[in-house]
Every structure is written in structure tokens, then in C-alpha cells.
N, C-alpha and C positions, 0 to 999 in steps of 0.2 A: 769262518775264514779271520784271522786277524793279521790285518797290515798293519807294516815297523810306519809309524809316523817320522819323518824326515825333523831332524831337529834343526831349529832356525837359527842363522849367527848372528853373531856379532853387528856385525855390516849388513845386515838385510832389516835386524831391529831399528837399528839407528835409521836407516836412510827412509822404512817403511813415516817411525816416526816424524822424520826431517819431510818428506811427502805430505803427508798430514799439518801439517805444521811450522815449515819454513824457522823452524826454529834452529838460530843458527851452536847451539851447541854441539850440532851433529856435525859442524864442518870444521875444518881440522883449521890450526891458526895459520896456515901460512898457504892456505885454499887461493885457486886462480879461477873467477867464470871470467868465459871468452865468452862476447858476444858475436858470433858466427858472422852476421850482419855488419858490422862495421872493424871489428877484429879489435875493440874497445876491451879491455882489461881490468876485473877490480876483483883488487890482492888483499889475502888476508880475510878472515874470519869477521873485524870487526866493520871494512870495507861488505861484505858482501854481505853483511846486518842492514847497513843503511841502505845501498842499493835496490831491495826485497822491499824496505820500509817503505822508502823512493816511491816504486813500479805499483807496489800495492795498495799503499794507504795515502799519496801526497798526489801523488800524479793521476792516480785512477782510484777508487774503490773499488777493487776487484778480488777474485778469486782462481784460484788453479781449478777446473774442472776437469779429474783425470780423467782418461777414458785409453790407455792401456801403461803398461807399466813391468820391467823385467828388472830383475835385481840379482844377482849374485856374489861373494865373497869381495869382487874386485872389480867389478864395475854393474852402472844402474844405467838406465833408462826411464824417462817418463814423461808421456804422450799427454797434451792435456791442452783445453782448449782456456784461453786468457778470458774471463770474461769479469765483466764489471760497466764503472759510468768515467769518463774522463771529466777529474773535480780540480786536476793541478794544472800548469804550464806541465809541458811534455816538448823536446824538439822545438821549440822556441814557439811552441803554439797555445795561446792562453788557453783555458779551460772551456770547452763545449757543450759539456754536462751529457755528450751521446753514450749510447750505450754500443759497447765491444763486444768481438768472439773472436780471437784471433787462435788460432792452430799454433801451439808452440810443442815443441822437442828440445828437452836435454837430454845431453850424455854427460855421465859424470864415471870419473876415476876415483875407485876407492882404493882408502890402505888406511887400515890400524884400523878399520871400523870405523870411520872417519868421511866425509865428500871432501875430497884436496882436490879436482878438479872438476870442471862444469862448461861445457858447451852447448850454446844456449841459440835454437834454431828457431827463430821467432819472425813469423811471416808478416815484416815488417811492410812489405806494398800493401798487403790487409789491413791490416791496424792504420795509416796515414788516408785510405779511402774511407775507412769507417769515420774517420775523424772529418773529412771532408765534405 
């Protein structure tokens, strides 16, 4: 029996690449990422890149350990653990050098094969408890 292989769309390829690299070439120029904890918005590809760099390389030395993902042509959802070490100022707190492991979920809207919107659900209370 021969099974047909489902063709992977450009959106699916791009989002998968983004999940693995956080490379903002897969983010639309006018993208908006919203922290659902605070309502704070990060607007534009460059600003999203700066925000990701700050979280993963300045405030923390961290990585996303993916636990679940769903990707379609228009939507994507990524569940992961934000895992790393607090190495820089964050939320007014000086570096603690403490290890963090914070469950996080991001819901994405896709347009023309790129990420147009991201809604970030990070368990901020868990993060702050781990830093205290």
C-alpha cells in the first residue's frame, strides 16, 4: 500500500523554522506580539527581534524546550518551557543567576507564510517565584 504524503505549505515550513531558530525573517514586517500578562505590545519585525534577543540572551541565557506544537496555514500554537538562567536585569530585578523553567504558550496568526500576530501566555507568577 502506498500512502500519499501531504505537502507541507510555505507557512508550515516557515513557522517550523521560526520555532527552531527564533529568526525574525519568518515574522512579518508589521507583526504585533502581545504579552497576555501585561497587555504590552511589541510592534514590527525589528522590535520583535530585539524583544526575543533581550529575553533569550540579555535578561536570561535561555532556550525554548518545545513540548507541543500545531501549525496550519493560518494559525500556529507553540507550547514550550522557557528554560535558562537569569543573567541580566529583568522587571527591575538584578541578575540572580537562578535557573528558571517556565511553562509558556504562544498563539500565532499567520499571513502570507509569515507570523503576523503572536499572543504570549507566560506563567509570570511562576517565573517571579523562581527568581525570588
